[in-house]
ROZA-283527 format. One record per residue (C-alpha): residue in one letter; x, y, z. Coordinates in Angstrom, 2 decimals. Example, Ala and Ser with C-alpha at 12.3 -4.5 7.8 and 13.67 -1.06 7.14 Angstrom:
2
(A (12.30 -4.50 7.80)) (S (13.67 -1.06 7.14)) 
// end
This chain:
114
(M (39.53 57.09 -61.82)) (T (39.15 59.94 -59.98)) (S (35.22 60.36 -59.83)) (H (34.01 59.47 -56.30)) (V (30.93 58.53 -57.81)) (G (32.45 55.98 -60.29)) (R (34.37 54.38 -57.52)) (L (31.11 54.00 -55.58)) (Y (29.26 52.56 -58.60)) (A (32.13 50.06 -59.33)) (L (31.93 48.96 -55.56)) (A (28.25 48.57 -55.76)) (I (28.72 46.38 -58.82)) (A (31.59 44.28 -57.56)) (L (29.47 43.74 -54.37)) (L (26.60 42.56 -56.47)) (V (28.60 40.35 -58.58)) (F (30.08 38.58 -55.49)) (F (26.73 38.13 -53.63)) (V (25.37 36.46 -56.93)) (T (28.08 34.45 -57.23)) (W (27.71 33.25 -53.88)) (A (24.40 32.60 -54.04)) (A (24.84 30.72 -57.36)) (V (27.68 28.42 -55.82)) (A (25.50 28.03 -52.73)) (A (22.38 26.46 -55.02)) (K (24.89 24.02 -56.30)) (P (23.44 23.90 -59.90)) (W (25.70 21.08 -60.82)) (A (24.73 18.62 -57.88)) (T (23.07 15.68 -59.48)) (T (19.08 15.01 -59.07)) (H (19.08 11.53 -58.37)) (T (18.33 10.14 -54.85)) (P (21.34 9.05 -53.02)) (A (21.54 5.60 -51.51)) (K (19.63 5.28 -48.07)) (D (22.08 5.31 -45.02)) (P (21.67 1.80 -43.21)) (R (22.33 4.00 -40.07)) (L (19.25 6.20 -40.71)) (A (16.95 2.69 -41.44)) (A (18.39 1.46 -37.89)) (L (17.79 4.53 -36.00)) (A (14.10 4.99 -37.61)) (A (13.61 1.01 -36.52)) (R (14.87 2.11 -33.31)) (E (12.35 5.13 -32.76)) (G (9.75 2.82 -33.64)) (R (10.52 0.29 -30.85)) (I (10.93 2.67 -28.37)) (R (7.75 4.54 -29.11)) (H (5.97 1.24 -29.06)) (E (7.70 0.66 -25.68)) (S (6.56 3.97 -24.40)) (V (2.75 2.93 -25.41)) (V (3.08 -0.12 -23.28)) (V (4.81 1.63 -20.30)) (A (2.25 4.31 -20.49)) (R (-0.64 1.51 -20.53)) (I (1.07 -0.31 -17.37)) (V (1.28 3.08 -15.49)) (R (-2.13 4.09 -15.80)) (H (-3.11 0.45 -14.81)) (R (-1.04 0.43 -11.59)) (W (-2.53 3.78 -10.97)) (A (-5.96 2.53 -11.16)) (V (-5.07 -0.30 -8.92)) (Y (-3.35 1.96 -6.56)) (R (-6.53 4.34 -6.11)) (V (-8.92 1.46 -5.54)) (A (-6.67 0.41 -2.72)) (L (-6.15 3.90 -1.48)) (R (-9.81 4.33 -1.23)) (K (-10.43 1.19 0.28)) (R (-7.63 2.01 2.92)) (Q (-9.05 5.43 3.74)) (A (-12.42 3.46 4.02)) (Q (-11.10 1.24 6.66)) (I (-9.17 4.10 8.45)) (A (-12.27 6.17 8.67)) (A (-14.28 3.00 9.89)) (A (-11.47 2.39 12.77)) (K (-11.78 6.20 13.85)) (Q (-15.55 6.12 14.00)) (A (-15.52 3.18 16.06)) (Q (-12.68 4.30 18.35)) (V (-14.92 7.38 18.91)) (A (-17.73 5.24 19.76)) (A (-16.01 3.05 22.22)) (A (-14.17 6.21 23.72)) (A (-17.62 7.85 24.35)) (A (-19.13 4.69 25.81)) (A (-16.29 4.00 27.99)) (P (-16.44 5.66 31.41)) (A (-13.42 8.45 31.96)) (P (-10.27 7.15 33.79)) (S (-10.01 7.90 37.39)) (V (-6.92 10.18 38.28)) (Q (-4.93 9.02 41.48)) (V (-2.63 11.58 42.84)) (V (0.35 9.86 44.66)) (N (3.00 11.84 46.59)) (L (6.23 10.26 46.86)) (P (9.03 11.44 49.11)) (P (11.69 13.57 47.25)) (L (14.54 11.70 45.21)) (T (17.80 12.79 46.69)) (V (21.07 10.95 45.74)) (T (24.27 12.12 47.79)) (R (27.65 10.78 47.00)) (T (30.74 11.50 48.69)) (S (34.06 11.01 47.29)) 
// end
């Protein structure tokens, strides 16, 4: 073959045959269509997934309940703190101001000889 066009056509046809063959082999037309036996590992995995989903629902319910109890206790504690602050402010306003006493002490000096 001395024609360049002929070589290009031959190369194109060879590539086309190659890719069509590749697609046919990848499709596995000879494989049987019956369903394979179920793998026991997959069944165990599906059962475990179901248990974990159920446990996550239970845990989420417990967390929501504990959070609700905490919020109620927090509101109660905040009300107690606010009442204590108001009582402290009222007591401080009713009590007389403490008197201040100024004391003059002699200077503290320590001398040591070696």
